[in-house]
SERO-4910 file (N, C-alpha, C, O; in steps of 0.05 Angstrom, whole numbers):
BEGIN
 pado doro    nc1    nc2    nc3   cac1   cac2   cac3    cc1    cc2    cc3    oc1    oc2    oc3
  Unk    A     27    -23      4      6     -7      2     12     23      5     33     25     19
  Unk    A      1     55     -4     21     69      0     20     83     25     41     94     32
  Unk    A     -8     86     49      1     87     79     -4     69     97    -25     61    105
  Unk    A     14     66    102     15     50    138      5     79    156     17    100    156
  Unk    A    -17     73    170    -35     87    173    -34     75    199    -49     56    204
  Unk    A    -10     88    225    -14     79    245    -29     88    267    -16    102    283
  Unk    A    -53     83    273    -64     83    294    -70    102    323    -81    123    331
  Unk    A    -53     78    335    -40     90    359    -64     82    390    -89     82    389
  Unk    A    -45     76    418    -81     65    434    -99     87    431   -121     81    422
  Unk    A    -95    106    435   -128    121    438   -147    119    444   -164    116    462
  Unk    A   -138    122    399   -151    118    385   -154     94    375   -168     94    355
  Unk    A   -141     64    384   -158     44    380   -177     26    407   -192      7    407
  Unk    A   -163     46    431   -188     31    443   -206     50    476   -220     44    495
  Unk    A   -192     73    464   -214     91    486   -243    102    461   -245    102    437
  Unk    A   -256    107    476   -278    107    458   -288    123    433   -301    118    412
  Unk    A   -274    146    446   -282    180    436   -265    175    409   -274    178    387
  Unk    A   -228    164    419   -210    154    407   -224    137    382   -223    145    359
  Unk    A   -236    116    387   -258    108    361   -257    132    345   -239    142    333
  Unk    A   -289    143    349   -292    163    346   -277    171    314   -286    172    290
  Unk    A   -248    177    328   -237    196    313   -229    183    294   -229    192    271
  Unk    A   -218    149    303   -214    132    273   -222    131    254   -208    131    233
  Unk    A   -265    128    258   -275    124    241   -274    143    224   -268    137    201
  Unk    A   -280    165    227   -281    218    217   -250    199    196   -242    204    174
  Unk    A   -244    182    210   -197    192    204   -209    162    176   -207    163    152
  Unk    A   -215    149    187   -217    130    166   -238    140    130   -239    141    106
  Unk    A   -252    143    157   -276    160    125   -272    180    100   -284    182     79
  Unk    A   -246    196    111   -234    222     98   -213    197     86   -206    206     64
  Unk    A   -199    168     89   -188    170     71   -198    149     53   -179    147     38
  Unk    A   -210    137     47   -230    124     28   -243    145     19   -256    139     -1
  Unk    A   -247    174     28   -263    197     -1   -246    222    -15   -249    243    -28
  Unk    A   -225    203     -3   -199    234    -15   -173    196    -36   -151    200    -46
  Unk    A   -189    163    -35   -179    159    -48   -150    145    -43   -131    137    -56
  Unk    A   -159    146    -17   -120    133     -4   -125    101     -3   -146     89      1
  Unk    A   -100     92    -10    -89     69    -15    -78     68     17    -57     80     23
  Unk    A    -90     57     32    -73     61     74    -80     29     69    -95     18     52
  Unk    A    -59     16     96    -85     -1    101    -75      1    136    -57     18    141
  Unk    A    -86    -16    160    -67    -18    190    -58    -41    198    -71    -61    191
  Unk    A    -39    -45    214    -32    -80    225    -48    -78    240    -38    -74    262
  Unk    A    -74    -78    241    -88    -88    263    -82    -97    293    -76    -79    308
  Unk    A    -84   -126    304    -76   -134    322    -40   -128    324    -31   -118    345
  Unk    A    -27   -132    307     -4   -130    302     11    -98    305     31    -87    298
  Unk    A    -10    -94    319      7    -55    317     -2    -55    352    -20    -60    368
  Unk    A     30    -43    347     32    -44    388     35     -8    395     41     10    379
  Unk    A     30     -8    421     32     31    416     67     28    412     83     10    415
  Unk    A     66     54    406    102     63    407    121     72    424    145     76    421
  Unk    A    106     74    443    116     76    480    133     98    485    151    102    502
  Unk    A    120    115    464    127    152    483    121    155    510    136    166    526
  Unk    A    102    148    515    104    162    544    110    143    566    108    150    590
  Unk    A    118    114    559    131     93    583    163    102    580    179     97    598
  Unk    A    172    116    554    192    119    558    196    154    573    217    158    585
  Unk    A    172    182    572    186    198    587    177    187    621    186    198    642
  Unk    A    158    164    621    148    160    644    183    151    657    181    158    680
  Unk    A    198    145    655    237    134    664    238    116    650    260    109    641
  Unk    A    200     92    641    208     76    627    233     61    609    238     42    625
  Unk    A    244     58    598    268     58    576    263     25    566    263     13    545
  Unk    A    259     16    596    274     -1    570    241    -16    549    243    -24    526
  Unk    A    205    -18    572    192    -15    550    198     -9    519    196    -22    498
  Unk    A    207     24    529    205     34    499    222     21    483    218     22    458
  Unk    A    236     11    489    257      5    470    248    -19    454    249    -20    430
  Unk    A    236    -44    478    228    -51    477    211    -61    445    215    -74    424
  Unk    A    190    -42    458    170    -25    439    176    -19    403    166    -25    382
  Unk    A    199     -4    413    220      5    387    221    -24    374    214    -29    351
  Unk    A    231    -44    393    250    -62    372    226    -82    348    226    -87    324
  Unk    A    208    -87    372    189    -94    361    162    -87    336    147   -105    328
  Unk    A    161    -58    326    149    -35    306    177    -53    284    177    -75    273
  Unk    A    191    -38    286    215    -32    269    214    -68    261    232    -75    246
  Unk    A    201    -83    268    206   -110    260    188   -113    242    191   -128    223
  Unk    A    157    -93    246    132   -112    243    134   -100    216    126   -113    196
  Unk    A    150    -58    209    150    -46    190    158    -55    164    149    -55    141
  Unk    A    191    -68    186    197    -94    164    186   -111    145    194   -117    123
  Unk    A    162   -121    159    156   -151    150    128   -140    134    111   -158    130
  Unk    A    121   -112    125    122   -112    101    125    -84     76    149    -76     75
  Unk    A    109    -71     60    114    -60     47     93    -38     31     74    -41     16
  Unk    A    107    -16     44     86     11     31    109     38     42    128     38     58
  Unk    A     96     60     26    111     71     20    113    110     34    122    131     24
  Unk    A     95     99     66    110    117     79     83    113    104     59    108    105
  Unk    A     99    117    116     71    121    160     48    139    156     53    150    135
  Unk    A     25    149    164     12    168    172      8    165    201     -7    148    210
  Unk    A     20    178    214      2    165    243    -17    187    266    -10    210    270
  Unk    A    -43    175    280    -55    202    276    -69    197    300    -92    195    306
  Unk    A    -26    193    325    -16    201    337      3    214    350     26    204    350
  Unk    A     -6    257    372     10    263    361     46    253    376     68    263    373
  Unk    A     36    226    391     57    221    422     67    195    394     77    175    405
  Unk    A     67    193    378     75    179    366     92    187    340    113    178    330
  Unk    A     82    201    336     87    230    306    136    230    321    158    227    311
  Unk    A    124    234    345    148    245    366    181    233    363    204    239    357
  Unk    A    155    202    378    191    177    384    182    169    343    195    148    340
  Unk    A    177    171    335    182    164    306    199    183    305    221    173    309
  Unk    A    201    210    300    213    234    284    243    227    309    265    220    301
  Unk    A    238    229    325    259    225    340    277    210    358    298    221    365
  Unk    A    272    190    365    278    175    373    277    147    363    289    128    373
  Unk    A    258    147    337    260    128    334    276    114    306    279     91    299
  Unk    A    284    140    294    305    143    282    334    130    285    343    116    267
  Unk    A    349    133    309    372    126    324    366    107    311    379    104    291
  Unk    A    343     85    319    346     54    317    343     42    282    335     21    273
  Unk    A    353     68    269    339     54    239    314     67    228    311     64    204
  Unk    A    299     77    237    264     84    225    278    107    203    288    129    208
  Unk    A    274     90    178    274    114    158    257    107    136    266     97    115
  Unk    A    241    111    139    207    109    124    198    142    131    197    151    154
  Unk    A    194    155    112    172    180    113    146    171    126    129    154    127
  Unk    A    157    198    137    124    208    162    125    227    168    143    244    171
  Unk    A     78    225    173     74    253    175     53    235    196     50    213    206
  Unk    A     42    263    197      8    251    229     -7    265    194     -3    274    171
  Unk    A    -29    254    220    -51    264    196    -69    287    183    -83    292    163
  Unk    A    -59    302    213    -69    332    213    -57    340    181    -69    337    160
  Unk    A    -31    349    185     -7    358    165    -22    332    132    -31    344    113
  Unk    A    -20    306    132    -24    299    114    -50    308    104    -52    310     79
  Unk    A    -76    316    121    -98    320    111    -88    348     86    -81    354     63
  Unk    A    -93    357    107    -81    391     85    -58    384     61    -62    393     39
  Unk    A    -46    375     64    -36    360     34    -40    363      5    -32    370    -17
  Unk    A    -67    347     25    -95    340      2   -117    353     -3   -137    342    -13
  Unk    A   -116    383      7   -126    397     17   -156    409    -16   -180    411    -17
  Unk    A   -132    414    -35   -143    415    -57   -162    394    -73   -176    399    -92
  Unk    A   -159    366    -58   -167    347    -63   -200    340    -50   -219    327    -59
  Unk    A   -195    357    -21   -218    359     -5   -229    378     -5   -245    374     13
  Unk    A   -234    397    -11   -245    424      2   -273    409    -28   -294    399    -18
  Unk    A   -274    408    -44   -295    410    -60   -312    388    -49   -336    390    -51
  Unk    A   -298    361    -34   -322    345    -17   -331    344     -2   -347    327      6
  Unk    A   -316    381     16   -326    383     44   -353    406     25   -350    428     13
  Unk    A   -388    380     32   -401    409     31   -428    426     42   -438    448     41
  Unk    A   -432    391     58   -450    406     92   -441    431    105   -417    434    111
  Unk    A   -453    445    108   -457    469    117   -451    460    143   -460    439    152
  Unk    A   -428    484    162   -427    462    201   -425    494    203   -409    504    187
  Unk    A   -440    514    222   -450    533    231   -437    539    261   -448    547    282
  Unk    A   -415    532    255   -401    529    286   -380    552    285   -363    555    267
  Unk    A   -387    570    310   -350    579    317   -341    563    340   -348    559    363
  Unk    A   -318    550    317   -285    547    345   -277    553    351   -283    576    356
  Unk    A   -253    543    360   -227    547    363   -214    531    379   -217    521    401
  Unk    A   -191    533    354   -163    512    362   -141    508    373   -122    521    366
  Unk    A   -136    481    401   -118    484    409    -88    477    400    -87    452    399
  Unk    A    -78    482    398    -42    480    394    -49    439    417    -62    426    433
  Unk    A    -27    440    400    -20    422    414     12    420    406     21    427    385
  Unk    A     35    402    442     51    415    427     64    398    426     87    403    435
  Unk    A     60    370    416     82    348    407     71    367    374     90    374    361
  Unk    A     53    371    366     48    376    337     44    416    329     44    430    309
  Unk    A     42    418    350     59    454    344     83    452    347     99    444    330
  Unk    A     89    464    378    110    476    386    147    448    378    171    450    378
  Unk    A    130    430    374    155    402    367    159    411    348    182    416    341
  Unk    A    138    414    332    136    402    288    128    418    278    116    415    257
  Unk    A    132    441    292    111    478    275     92    471    258     97    477    235
  Unk    A     68    457    264     49    451    254     16    468    255     -7    460    254
  Unk    A     30    493    257     11    523    262     -3    516    250    -21    505    262
  Unk    A     -6    518    210    -29    527    208    -41    520    190    -58    528    175
  Unk    A    -25    492    194    -46    470    178    -78    462    185    -98    464    172
  Unk    A    -72    451    214   -115    454    220   -117    482    212   -112    486    188
  Unk    A   -121    497    222   -120    524    227   -137    524    188   -159    534    184
  Unk    A   -122    511    165   -131    513    139   -150    491    130   -164    489    110
  Unk    A   -147    474    150   -169    453    136   -195    465    163   -211    476    148
  Unk    A   -202    468    178   -228    481    192   -230    498    171   -246    494    152
  Unk    A   -214    517    171   -226    540    150   -240    539    120   -252    556    107
  Unk    A   -230    508    114   -233    492     88   -285    482     83   -305    480     68
  Unk    A   -270    481    118   -311    467    127   -322    496    125   -319    516    139
  Unk    A   -340    490     98   -366    510    100   -377    524    116   -374    542    100
  Unk    A   -387    532    131   -396    547    157   -377    564    177   -380    587    186
  Unk    A   -356    543    180   -339    558    207   -334    572    205   -336    584    184
  Unk    A   -320    585    235   -324    619    239   -295    611    263   -304    595    280
  Unk    A   -268    616    267   -247    609    270   -239    631    287   -234    652    276
  Unk    A   -238    626    330   -241    633    329   -218    634    348   -216    615    363
  Unk    A   -193    661    351   -172    660    373   -163    645    401   -146    663    405
  Unk    A   -161    631    419   -144    653    448   -121    660    440   -103    660    422
  Unk    A   -138    670    481   -103    692    482    -66    671    479    -42    678    481
  Unk    A    -76    649    475    -56    632    473    -64    609    461    -78    590    466
  Unk    A    -42    622    434    -41    608    416    -18    594    401     -2    589    419
  Unk    A     -7    584    374     10    573    354     29    580    379     17    584    400
  Unk    A     58    583    380     83    571    401     59    584    417     42    588    399
  Unk    A     47    595    444     45    598    450     29    595    467     23    608    487
  Unk    A     19    568    456     -3    548    467      9    542    492     33    546    498
  Unk    A    -12    530    511    -16    522    543    -27    485    546    -47    469    543
  Unk    A     -2    486    551      4    442    547    -23    437    570    -27    448    592
  Unk    A    -42    411    548    -69    413    558    -50    386    578    -54    366    565
  Unk    A    -35    379    597    -25    367    610    -17    335    612     -6    320    628
  Unk    A    -29    333    583    -33    280    596    -18    291    577    -32    302    560
  Unk    A     10    294    572     37    274    560     51    280    592     52    294    612
  Unk    A     63    256    575     88    249    598     86    245    616     97    251    637
  Unk    A     66    228    607     53    210    650     39    241    663     33    244    687
  Unk    A     35    263    640     16    278    658    -16    283    671    -26    297    689
  Unk    A    -28    258    647    -57    246    654    -64    230    686    -85    225    698
  Unk    A    -41    226    690    -41    203    712    -30    223    741    -20    215    763
  Unk    A    -35    247    732    -19    262    764    -42    284    771    -39    307    778
  Unk    A    -74    264    766    -87    284    766   -116    293    786   -133    310    788
  Unk    A   -104    253    805   -102    261    836    -91    266    846    -98    270    870
  Unk    A    -54    273    836    -45    292    849    -52    314    855    -53    330    874
  Unk    A    -58    311    825    -65    360    823    -83    351    852    -72    347    874
  Unk    A   -116    350    846   -135    345    856   -119    351    897   -116    372    909
  Unk    A   -113    321    905   -107    334    933    -81    356    935    -85    364    958
  Unk    A    -67    366    930    -46    394    936    -67    405    927    -65    425    942
  Unk    A    -97    413    907   -102    436    908   -111    458    891   -124    479    891
  Unk    A    -92    438    871    -65    445    846   -101    455    823   -124    449    828
  Unk    A    -89    472    797   -102    476    779    -99    454    755    -80    463    741
  Unk    A   -105    438    747    -98    427    728    -92    446    697   -104    468    695
  Unk    A    -78    438    679    -64    450    664    -92    437    632    -82    442    611
  Unk    A   -110    428    630   -131    423    628   -149    441    623   -160    452    603
  Unk    A   -150    441    656   -184    466    668   -175    488    658   -189    503    645
  Unk    A   -142    494    663   -135    535    646   -140    536    625   -148    558    616
  Unk    A   -139    520    615   -138    508    584   -168    516    567   -173    530    547
  Unk    A   -186    501    586   -208    495    589   -224    524    581   -238    533    563
  Unk    A   -211    531    609   -238    561    612   -223    588    581   -234    603    565
  Unk    A   -201    581    586   -199    604    565   -204    604    537   -206    623    522
  Unk    A   -207    575    532   -218    565    505   -257    572    517   -270    576    497
  Unk    A   -269    572    535   -301    575    528   -298    604    532   -318    616    524
  Unk    A   -280    619    542   -271    657    536   -288    670    516   -305    687    511
  Unk    A   -268    646    507   -282    654    478   -306    657    457   -307    669    436
  Unk    A   -318    647    467   -351    645    461   -350    618    442   -372    616    431
  Unk    A   -333    598    435   -345    587    414   -349    568    430   -347    563    454
  Unk    A   -361    550    398   -384    521    411   -360    502    411   -355    487    430
  Unk    A   -347    505    388   -317    466    385   -307    482    405   -319    502    414
  Unk    A   -283    472    416   -261    468    423   -248    449    405   -249    425    412
  Unk    A   -233    456    378   -229    425    359   -186    432    370   -170    451    373
  Unk    A   -187    394    374   -161    385    372   -143    375    354   -144    385    331
  Unk    A   -128    360    357   -112    353    335    -97    322    351    -94    300    339
  Unk    A    -88    330    387    -89    310    395    -95    268    406    -89    257    428
  Unk    A   -102    261    393   -115    241    420   -118    242    445   -138    228    450
  Unk    A   -107    253    473   -102    253    494   -119    276    490   -140    262    492
  Unk    A   -127    299    487   -135    322    499   -170    315    485   -188    332    487
  Unk    A   -173    293    474   -199    290    471   -218    293    502   -237    308    508
  Unk    A   -202    269    518   -210    263    539   -205    293    572   -213    304    593
  Unk    A   -185    290    554   -165    315    586   -200    334    582   -223    329    591
  Unk    A   -188    358    562   -209    375    564   -255    378    560   -272    395    561
  Unk    A   -251    339    553   -276    325    566   -295    342    582   -316    354    581
  Unk    A   -261    331    610   -267    328    631   -265    339    636   -282    342    654
  Unk    A   -240    374    632   -243    386    640   -272    406    642   -278    422    660
  Unk    A   -283    402    626   -307    418    607   -326    417    649   -332    431    668
  Unk    A   -329    382    634   -348    390    665   -347    393    694   -361    403    711
  Unk    A   -311    373    692   -313    402    727   -307    432    730   -302    445    750
  Unk    A   -308    438    705   -316    474    701   -355    478    700   -361    502    703
  Unk    A   -378    460    698   -403    458    682   -394    458    668   -386    435    667
  Unk    A   -380    477    635   -389    492    621   -393    459    598   -395    469    576
  Unk    A   -394    434    596   -384    410    569   -420    414    565   -434    394    566
  Unk    A   -432    440    559   -458    432    551   -456    464    541   -478    474    543
  Unk    A   -437    482    532   -438    498    521   -405    500    506   -393    519    496
  Unk    A   -396    471    510   -376    475    492   -371    454    484   -383    438    499
  Unk    A   -360    442    467   -344    404    450   -323    415    439   -314    433    425
  Unk    A   -318    386    456   -281    377    443   -293    359    413   -314    347    409
  Unk    A   -280    361    404   -291    353    370   -254    351    359   -237    367    368
  Unk    A   -249    328    339   -222    329    339   -223    339    301   -240    334    284
  Unk    A   -203    350    299   -213    362    267   -221    334    242   -233    340    221
  Unk    A   -214    311    247   -214    297    223   -254    292    237   -263    273    225
  Unk    A   -269    299    250   -289    290    255   -298    318    250   -318    318    236
  Unk    A   -285    351    259   -301    364    234   -302    358    210   -326    354    205
  Unk    A   -288    354    188   -277    341    170   -300    318    154   -313    324    134
  Unk    A   -303    294    167   -312    282    171   -342    286    174   -353    269    161
  Unk    A   -353    294    181   -383    312    188   -387    327    164   -410    324    154
  Unk    A   -373    340    154   -373    365    137   -376    347    111   -383    362     92
  Unk    A   -374    326    105   -376    298     83   -394    292     86   -396    277     67
  Unk    A   -418    292     96   -447    286     96   -462    301     73   -487    298     70
***
């Protein structure tokens, strides 16, 4: 195939992540992308394990994944996981990873002229976009998700105070999502709540994201703030797929 789609854990097992995966698959089919997935042979890229200090587990996953990649023929890897993208781009290459690599959002942005005529359903939403640390500051993809959102008929894009290189982390990466009870016990405000409060202040209906962790991070934060009826969290691919109908 042309594209090996590396789905990653959150989008494989978390119910809201599965929603994102279905939307991504619909977009790939609509664009005529020749793609395949590893199915039960796919294992985690291991980036969070590495950042938590489990280097042995990360090395084991690296060896396994590289062996699986070598088993099949494809032209490039496209992943839905921003942390998987980071792992492949900055850690796996030292172990022999030599494949062209893209995240789904920049990949779709590269097909925007083909995708644009397919976006026929008007979505009358006001949307604010959260720049993820991995996709944004780590890799410089700031405009691609915004171009995709602005291509959807009816979408009005508004910016939070902190955006692009000055974005606020959702607090989930590097094991952060497992520190929530610690923050609660200490009476600290979670980064996800601070960011969700900033998103609500824009008056937007939708908080758009492009990192799988952020769905559960921000959906939970909006519930804590009592704002779950004022704003919903949607991945960029979900909004694109909705406009296909």
